[in-house]
KOLLO-485871 format. One record per residue: residue in one letter; x, y, z of N, C-alpha, C, O in turn. Coordinates in steps of 0.02 Angstrom, whole numbers, plus 50000, padded with zeros to 5 digits. Each point is the difference from the previous one (the first is absolute). Example, Ala and Ser with C-alpha at 12.3 -4.5 7.8 and 13.67 -1.06 7.14 Angstrom:
BEGIN
A506604971650390499555005950000500455006050000500524999950033/S499305005449931500425005950003499615005550037500255005550008/
//
This chain:
BEGIN
M499704986452110500384995149960499985002149926499475001949974/E501094997749993500055002049930499604995249956500094993950004/P499465008749954499604995749956500374998249936499735000849945/V500904996950062500434999349941499734994749952499905001549941/K499994992450084499794994749954499335001549966499924999149940/G499615003250100499355001649970500055005349946499694999449947/N500715005850066500095005349949500374997449939499835001749943/C500674994150069500384997149944499554995549957500045000149939/D499544995950095499534995849962499545004349957499854998349943/Q499925007350086499585004649960500385002649939499735000249945/W500895001950065500405002749946500124994849945499975001549941/I500174992250080500124994849951499384998949957500054999549939/K499375000150093499384999249962499865006049956499804999349942/F500315006750086499875006149962500465000549939499775001349945/A500884997650065500485000649945499874994649947500075001349940/Y499754992850082499864994649952499375001549959500014999749939/D499455002150096499365001049966499985006349958499695000149947/N500635005250077499935006649968500595001949956499935004349956/W500654992750055500595001649959500184994349953500045001049939/L500064993150089500234994449959499474997649951500154998949942/V499235000450082499474997749955499905005049944499894998149942/W500135008350074499945005349949500574999549949499885000449940/E500734998850085500584999749954499964993849956500175000249941/R499604994350087499924994049959499505001249944500104997749944/D499365005850071499515001549948500305004349945499874999049941/E500545006050080500345004249951500494996049958500105001549941/K500214993550088500514996049965499724993449973500374995149991/R498975004849997499694994049972500094994050047500264994749980/K499535006250083499984994850051500704998050025500084994550026/G500405009849966500654998650030500414995249958499864998849941/Y500664998550091500474995649964499814992750004500284995949964/L499255002350080499834993050010499584997449942499515003149980/R500694991249993499584996749951499424996550036500014999350061/E499494998649901499384997550031500124994050045499734999750055/S500684995549923500114994050040500345001750067499834997150051/T500645007749947500345002050061499515003750046500024999050061/R499555005249911499525003750040499524995350035499805001250057/I500014993449909499554995150031500334996750060499684999250053/L500954998949940500374997050057500065005050058499914998150058/A500235008249926500065005150052499335001050036499995000750062/D499464999449901499355000750031499834994050044499715000850054/R500484993349924499894994050041500415000450064499754998250053/M500875004149942500425000650059499705004950050499974998650060/K499815007349916499725005050045499354997650031499875001250059/S499724995349902499384997450026500124994850056499665000150051/A500834995649938500164994950050500255003350064499834997950055/A500585007449939500255003550059499435003450037499984999950062/E499575003249902499435003550032499554995150037499725001750052/Q500224992349922499574995050031500374995550049499754994850021/K500865007349997500414996650050500194992949980500124995850043/R499915002949893500254993549976500755000849990500255000449943/Q500114999650113500715001950000500434995549956500415002349961/E499484991250045500434995349962499915001049925500495000049963/E498895000950015499875001149929500305006649976500295000449946/A499635004750096500275006649982500764999849995500295002849954/L500034993850093500744999649999500244996049940500505001749969/N499134992950014500184996049942499965004249936500454999749958/L499015004250035499935004249941500525005549999500245002049947/L499935000650112500515005350004500674997349974500345003449961/E499844990550060500644997249977499984998549925500505001049965/R498934996850009499934998849928500085006549961500335000149948/L499385005150077500055006449966500715002850002500235002949951/K500114996250104500715002250004500424996449947500415003149967/K499494990450027500384996249950499815002349929500435000749957/L498935000550034499775002449934500325006749984500225001149944/G499805003450105500315006549990500744999549982500245003549956/N500114992050078500714999049985500104997349930500475001949965/N499084993550014500054997249933499885005449947500355000249949/F499155004150063499885005549953500605004549995500195002349946/N500124999150111500595004350001500574997049959500345003549963/Q499754989950044500534996649962499845000049925500455001049959/L498924998050023499815000249930500125006949970500245000649943/E499605004550095500115006849977500745001349986500195002949950/E500244994850097500725001049992500284995749944500445002249963/E499314991650031500274995349951499825001849929500424999749955/F498965002350035499765001249932499925007449983499895001849943/G500175002550107499925007249988499305001749979499885005249968/S499644990650051499305001149979499655004750048500084999450061/K499535005249912499605004550042499344996950020499605003250034/S500274990649944499384996750018499944999050075499444999750027/Y501144999750008499994998850072500265006050039500174999450059/L499845006349908500315005950030499655002050066499405001450000/Y500984998550054499785002250067499464995650030499725001750052/E500124992749916499494995650030500244997250066499614999350048/H501034998949956500264997350063499955005050056499874998250058/A500225008349926499965005250052499305000650028499905000750060/E499604998949895499315000650023499784993750037499595000450046/I500664993849934499864993950037500265000650071499644998250048/Y500975004349960500295000650068499635005250041499954999350061/L499785005949907499605004950036499384996650030499845001050058/E499814994949902499404996550024500194995050055499644999350049/C500914997349942500224995250051500185003550065499854997450054/A500475008449941500185003850060499385002050040499994999350061/L499505003049904499395002150034499654994050032499715000650054/T500314993749913499694994050028500394997650061499704998150050/A500965002149947500414998150058499845004650059499954997750057/Y499975008749930499835004850053499314998350029499915000350061/S499614998149896499334998550025499994993850045499554999150040/M500974996649953500064994050042500495001250057500234995350033/D499925011249980500415002250058500734997949995500344999650051/D499914999149889500714998449992500355006349974500125000749940/L500055003850106500295006549981500684999249967500165003549952/Q500254991950073500674999249972499974997649928500385002449958/E499184992850028499924997749931499745005649956500225000849943/A499305003150083499735005549961500545005149984500035002549943/I500394999150105500555004849988500474997349947500215003749955/S499974989950051500464997049951499715000249930500365001549952/L499004996950042499684999949934499925007049971500075000949940/F499785004050103499945006849976500665002749973500015003749951/K500544994550079500655002249975500114997649928500255003749958/I499564990050030500084997349932499535003649952500205001749944/S499194999550078499515003449957500235007049982499985001949941/I500255001950108500225006949988500585000149951500025004149954/N500464991450056500584999849955499824997849930500355001649952/G499094994850041499814997349935499635005049957499994999349938/F499685005750092499635004949961500465005449972500505001750032/P499345001049910500425005349971499955006450041499505001150034/N501025002949963500005006450036499495004749972499784999349942/R500025005750099499555005349979499344997249973499745002649950/T499994992250082499364997349981499554999750061500234999750057/M499115000449931499524999650055500074993450038499925000050061/Y500244994649905500074993650033500555000350053499924997550056/K500645005549926500555000450048499815004550058500154998550058/A499525007149927499805004750053499514996750048500085000550061/I499424996049913499504996750042500324994550041499834999050058/S500644997349912500354994750036500395002950059500004997250055/Y500345008449934500355003350056499525001950055500154999250059/W499265003449922499525002250051499744994050040499955000350061/L499874994249905499774994150035500544997050044499874997750055/Y500745002349920500574997650038500095004150064500134997350054/G499805009349939500055004350059499464998550052500145000350060/C499264997949917499464998250047500204994150044499824999850059/I500554995549913500234994350040500585002050045500044997850057/Q500425006449917500565002250041499785004050061500324999750052/W499135004149942499765004050057499864995750060500025002450057/Q499844991249933499794995750055500584997250040499894996150047/S500715005849936500594998250039500335006450026500195004349961/H499874996350105500295006150028500695001449972500205005849992/S500184988949993500695001049976500025002049927500545001849975/H498904998049990500005001649929499575006249983499855001149942/R499965002850108499555005549986500335005549958499675003349960/E500974997850050500355004849957500024997449928499935003849952/D500184989750042500004996949933499315000649968499945001149940/A499544998250102499325000649974499875006949972499705000849946/L500535004350090499915006849977500375001249934499765003449955/I500844993850041500405000649938499644996649942499985002649944/S499744991550069499634996549946499415004149976499875000449940/W499785002850106499445004349980500255006049961499695002149951/E500875000850071500285005749964500214998049930499905003849952/K500394990350041500204997649933499384999249956500005002049942/G499484995150087499384999349962499725006649978499805000849942/L500205004250104499755006649983500405003249944499725002949954/Q500944996550049500425003049948499854996949932499995003549949/I499904989950049499854996849936499315002149976499905001049940/F499624999750105499345002649980500085006749965499695001349948/K500735003150080500125006649971500344999449932499845003749953/D500644991850042500364999049936499514997749946500045002249943/V499514993250076499524997449951499535005649977499855000649941/Q499935003550107499555005549981500345005049954499695002849955/A500964998250056500375004849959500144997349929500185003949956/D499744989650035500124997049934499445002249953499414998650013/N500765004949933499495002749955499734994849951499665001849952/N500484991850060499744994849956499294997850019499724995549969/Y500005007650082499344998050023499495005549988500185005949994/D499184992150003499495004949986499785003750063500254998550054/A499295006249938499815004450055499664996250057500105001550058/D499494993449925499664996250052500484996050042499934999550061/Y500584997749907500514996250037500385004750046500134998350058/S500045007649918500365004950041499585002250060500275000950055/K499074999949935499575001950056499984994650054500025001550059/K499954992249919500004994550048500665000050038500014998850061/C500555002349904500655000450034500005005550053500284999150054/A499425006649930499985005650047499624998050064500205002050055/V499264994249937499624997750059500434995250041500015000650062/I500344994949906500434995350035500555003750037500154998550058/I500165006349909500545003950031499755003750062500345000250051/D499075002749943499725003650058499884995350059500175001750057/D499554992449930499894995250054500674997750030500064999450061/A500434999349896500654997750025500355005450042500284998550052/Q499705007749925500315005450038499685000950068500355000950050/K498994998849953499665000650065500184994250045500095000950060/G499964993049912500184994250040500705000750029500114998450059/I500365003949900500695000850023500065005450052500364999350050/K499285006249940500025005550049499754997750068500315001450052/S499124995149949499734997650063500454994950033500115000150060/A500164995249899500454994950027500635003050029500254997650051/S500025007549916500605003450025499875003550066500435000250044/T498975002649963499825003750061499884995350059500225001450056/N499434993149931499794995650055500424993750008499924996250048/N500535002649904500444994250001499624993449989500254994750018/Y499175005749954499644994149977499515002249946499795005849999/P500014989649957499585002049943499305001750021499724997050046/P499985007949921499305001850014499534995149966500224995849961/P499145004550053499524996149960500035002049927500195005649984/S499624989949973499995001649929499425004849985499535000450039/P500515003249906499445004349981499374995949984500034994049988/A499425009450012499384996849976500084998849925500265004349964/P499514990050012500064998749927499675005449959499455002450017/K500884999649929499745005049955499844996749934500364995549978/P499105006649989499874997349933500545002149951500235005750002/T499974989849954500495001649949499705005149952499454999049974/P500925006550013499745004949952499834996649934500434996749970/S498965004050008499794996749939500055004849942499985006150008/K500104991049933500015004149939499295001449980499664995849970/T500115010250046499325001849986499905001249926500475001249963/A498914998550017499845001249929500225007149982499845004850034/V500534995749912500265006449979499465004149966499654997549956/K500285008750064499555004749966500425005549969500075005450028/P500214993249913500475004849970499645006349978499415000049983/Q500975005450016499765006449975500155000649926500564998549978/K498955003649984500115001049928500515005549990500035004850038/N500384994449910500525004949984499925002549929499604997549960/K500815007550024500005002849933500704999649971500504999650035/M499525000549898500644999949965500115006749966499555002749967/R501055000050042500205006049963500404997549940500534997050008/M499205004349932500264996449942500375004449949500605000950006/F499035001749945500335003249944500055007550010499555003050030/P500985000249946500085007250010499495004149961499844998449942/I499905006850090499585004949965500465005849981500195004150042/I499994996049894500515004849979499735007049993500365004950009/G499024995749975499705006749991499484999749945499804994649978/S499985011250000499515000249945500365000649934500585002249997/I499084995949949500305000649934499495003349954499424997949997/P500785007249967499535003449955499844995649940500424996249976/A498975004550000499804996249940500175003749936499884997649945/G500405008450064500175004049941500744999949988500274995349971/S500085010150051500725000749986500414995050041499814998350056/P500754999449915500434995450037500285003350063500085006150003/A500074989750047500295002550063500524995050024499944994049987/T500565008550048500524995650028499734996550062499715003250044/I500384990249960499784996250058500594998950047500514997249980/V499425005150081500534999350050499734995950058499495001750030/D500854992749986499784995650054500315002550066500504997350024/D499195007950004500265002750063499455000350053500055003750049/S499424992449943499445000250045500074994950056500264994549989/E499525007450070499994995350057499324996550004499914995550041/E499625006549917499344996950001500014993249967500374998849952/R499214996850073499924993349971499264998349999499615002250043/T500194993749908499324997450003499944995350059500484996650018/I498945003250012499894995850059499434995249985499475002149976/S500644991650039499494994849988499864996450065500464998550039/D498905000049973499824996150060499854992849983499744996350043/G500425001449896499894993149985500104998449926500195004349961/F499684989450023500084997749931499364996449979499624997550041/E500275002349895499474995849972500334994449962500375001149953/I499484992750069500294994149968499434995449981499604998050043/N500355000349893499454995849975499325002650021499574996350022/N500355010349971499375003450014499815000050074499425001350017/E501064997150027499875000350072500495004850032500585000349982/H499165003750066500425005050032500374997150060499714996550041/Y500945005049963500424997750054500285006150038500255004749970/S499694995150097500285005350042500724998250019500204994249998/I500175010950021500724999450012500145000150075499735004250036/Y500704991249987500204999850070500764999350001500284995149974/K500065009650056500735000049997500304995150051499704998750053/L500884998649930500354995450043500605003250035500274997350048/Q499935008549928500585003450028499795006150039499485003049987/D500944999050060499845005450046500135006849967500475003550018/K499114998249935500055006449966499315003049994499504996449998/L500475010249998499355003349997499634998449936499394999050000/E500995000849945499704998449935500454995249962500584999150018/I499134997949931500394995749956500225004249940499585002049960/N501054999350034500275004249947500374995749949500384995650017/F499495005849920500354996549946500625003949980499995006249996/S500554990249993500625002949976500104998449927499894994349978/Q500315010749983500104998849929500594995449987500064997149945/S500385002150104500594995849990499884992750017500454995949993/K498945002450030499864993150020499434997149958499615003549968/R500374989850032499484996449963499524996850049500204997650053/Y499165002549929499484997450044499584994949962499955000249939/Y499754995250098499554995149968499524997350053500125000850060/L499354996049917499504997150045500044992349997500124997149947/L499774999850110499944992750004499344998350033499805003150049/R499854992049923499384997750031500174994450050500374995449983/V499365005150077500164995350053499584993749993499395000449993/A500944993950010499664993549999500234996150062500584998250005/G498965000650041500194996350060499925004150063499845005949998/D500274990850060499875003150065500615000550045499935001150060/S500674998249912500594999950043500185006850028500435000550044/M499255004949931500145006750026499375003450026499975006250004/N499524989950013499365003150020500005002650071499485002450024/N501094997150011500055002950067500575005150002500265001650054/A499945000849888500545004949996499795006650032499415001750002/L501085001950023499895006750028500415005049960500544998449975/P499205007850017499405002950029499364998449962499465002150021/V500584994149924499414998549960500014992549984500504997449976/N498944999350038499944993049979500024999649924499645003849966/I500774991850007500044999049927499644993549985500254994650014/E499155006049956499554994349994499944997649928500175003649952/N499594990450041499904997049935499565004549957499465002050021/G500774999749919499635004349955500205007350002499825003849956/D500564998250096500265006950002500545000849946500244995149971/Y499945011150016500585001549959500515003550044499835003950045/V500814994849941500535003650035500385004249949500174997749946/L499955008550073500395004449958500744999250018500195000950058/M500204997349893500714998450011500445005349967499855002549947/V500704999050086500535004049969500564995149982500234996250043/K499995003949895500494995149977500695001650028500275005449986/Q500014990150054500685000550024500224993250026499584995850015/D501085003249991500254993450019500324999950068500334995150018/I499575010150022500245000050069499425001950046499535003349978/A500514994750086499465001550047500305001050069500564997850014/D499065005550029500175000850070499614994950041499484997649979/N500785000850081499654995550045499295002750012499905005850016/G499614989849977499315001950012499625001949937499395000750003/D500965000249941499655001549937499614993949976500214994350012/I499235007049956499634994649966500254999849928499965005049965/V500284989250014500344999549935499674994849956499684995350024/A500415005749911499864994749951500674996749986500455003249972/A499624990550047500634996549992499924994249952499514996350003/E500975003049953499994994449952500524994950021500595001650006/I499184992350005500454994750023500344996949939499674997849953/K500985002050049500394997549943499914992549991499914996350049/N500115001649889499994992949982499364996450021500014993950008/V499455009850002499364996850018499475002749953499485002650021/D500644996749915499525002149949499805007350008499415001749992/R501075002550025499875007150009499435001350050499615004749992/E500354990950058499485000850051500135006450040500565001350021/A498915002749988500065006350037499544999850059499514996350001/T500645007750050499605000150060500025006950031500495003749994/L498964998150039499955006450035500074998650074499584996550029/K500945006150003500154998650069500345006050033500235004649966/K499804995250101500375005150037500744997850002500154994150011/Y500295010649977500714998549990500415001850062499905005350030/Y500564990249988500505001550052500674997049979500034995249963/F500505007850062500664997049993500294999250070500065004950037/K500114988949982500224998750068500504994250001499884994949968/N500675006050068500504994850009500234996949934500084993949995/G500015010349955500254997749936499494996649956500174997449947/E499195002550075499474996949961499455005049984499855004450039/Y499864994749902499435004049980499374996250021499934994049989/V499615009550042499384996950024499415003349965499935006149999/L499644989849972499365002349971499454997450046499884994050004/R499795010750030499534998150053499285001449980499835005749984/P499744989250017499295001349988499695003550061500264999550055/M499185003949934499645003350054499274998049993499595003849975/S500254990150047499354997049986499614998650063500284998750053/K499065001649941499564997950054499954992450004499774997250050/D500434999549897499974992749996500654997050026500535001149970/N499434995150084500614997150030500374995449952500604999150008/S499054998049944500344995649953500425003849949500374996949962/L499565009750037500375004049951500535004450033500165005449975/K500104992450082500475004250038500734997849994500435002650035/E499714992649921500684997649995500445005149964499835002649947/Y500754998850083500475004849971500384996649943500124994050001/L500075010049949500454997749948500685003250013500055006150004/T500464989950002500675002750011500464998149943499954994549973/F500495010150009500454999149942500685002950017500085004250044/K500414993649920500665003250000500035005349946500115005950013/N499794991949925500035004949945499614997549939500145002349944/D499394993250065499674996949942499315003149986499544996349981/F500395010150028499405003549978500195007249985500525002550022/V499065000849939500125007049983499375004150015499444997549993/I500665008650027499455004650014499815003549936500425002849965/R498934997150019499755003249939499655006550014499835003749954/G500054997950109499685006450015499785000350073499984995050035/I499865011249986499785001450068499285002449997499835004349960/A499744992950083499305002150002499945006650037500255000750056/I499425004249914499925006650032499275001550015499865004650039/A499674991849932499295001350012499594993949982500214995849960/V499205003850070499524994749985499385003249970499775005250024/L499964991849924499395002349969499444995050016500054994149983/K499435008450050499454995750020499365002349963499855005949994/R499794989149983499395001549963499475003150045499874997450054/D499845008249924499475003250037499364995949997499814997449947/E499875002050110499354996450002499455005149990499745002950048/R500084998249891499505005149984499374996849973499525003549984/
//
C-alpha cells in the first residue's frame, strides 16, 4: 500500500519547520503581526488538542481578519498589511488539513499562493505544501507534481537573486537539493517519498578574517643628495603597509572585497570612518564591530552587495553604514547584525545619497 498520507504529513512538517520557520526568521518573523500570530497559535493549539469547534471558530475569525487586511491594503495602499492575508490563509489551510478537511485546505492554499508575491520563498513553500495535499487525491497527482515543480523553480529563482548573502544562498541550495530529490522519487514511483531527515540551518560562524596588506605610495627610485636628477614616475613598486596607528594604537587591515591586495588609486579619494553601533557586526567576510574603522573610497554609486556609507536626506544629515541593494525600483539598506532587534531593512525610492564604499576594516590589535 502506498504510504502517501504518512509521507505527505512528514513533508508538511519538514517544510514548515525547516523552510518556513527559517524564512520567517530571515524576514523578521514573517508578515504576521503579533496579535494575528497569537490567534493563529491558538487555532493550531485547539486543532492539535482536538477542540474542533474552537479551532473552526478561530479559523473563521482569521479568514475574516485576513480579508479585512487585504481590503485595507487595497483601500489605503499601506504596506503595513502587505501579504498578511496570504500568510493568514497559509496557516488556516494547514489547520484545515490537520482536521482532515482537504477541500477547505485546497481552497485556502489557492488564496494563499495567489496572495504572495512572485519569486519569493513564501510562494515557493506554499506551492510545495499545496502539492503535499494534492498528492493525496489520485485525480490530482499530476497537479501535485506540477505544484512541486513550480515550488522548485521559485526556489531556484530566489537563489539566483543576488540580493541575498552567502548564508542565505547556501540554505537555498540545501532546499533545492531536497526538493529535486523529492520530485525525482515522486516521478519514479508516482507517489511522494518520505521527507529528508531534518538538517540544522547553516549558522553564521564567527568570522576569523585574514590580515591583509595595502599597496600604497609609488617608490619612484633613488635620489642623489648631490647633483639634481630628473624624477620619472615609471615604477610599478609601491610601499606596502600591514596596518595603521590611530591614537597610539595599532590597527590591522582586513579587506572586504575579493582582491589579493588593497590598492590605492591616485584618481580616487579615501577616508576613514569610526564605527559606532552593532548593526553590521555579522557582516561577511569580516564582522564590522563597534570601535572598528572602515576604509572608504569616496563615490556616489554602488553595486548590489556593497557596504556603503549612506546619508539620508532631510534627517539632519543622518548617515548609516549598511549593505546596499537595488531591487524592484527600491533601494534597500540592509543591516547585518547578530542582534535580532537590529535587522530591520531601510527602503527608499530616492531620498538618500551614497557617500562612499567600504573596502576594508581596521581592527585594533590586542597586544
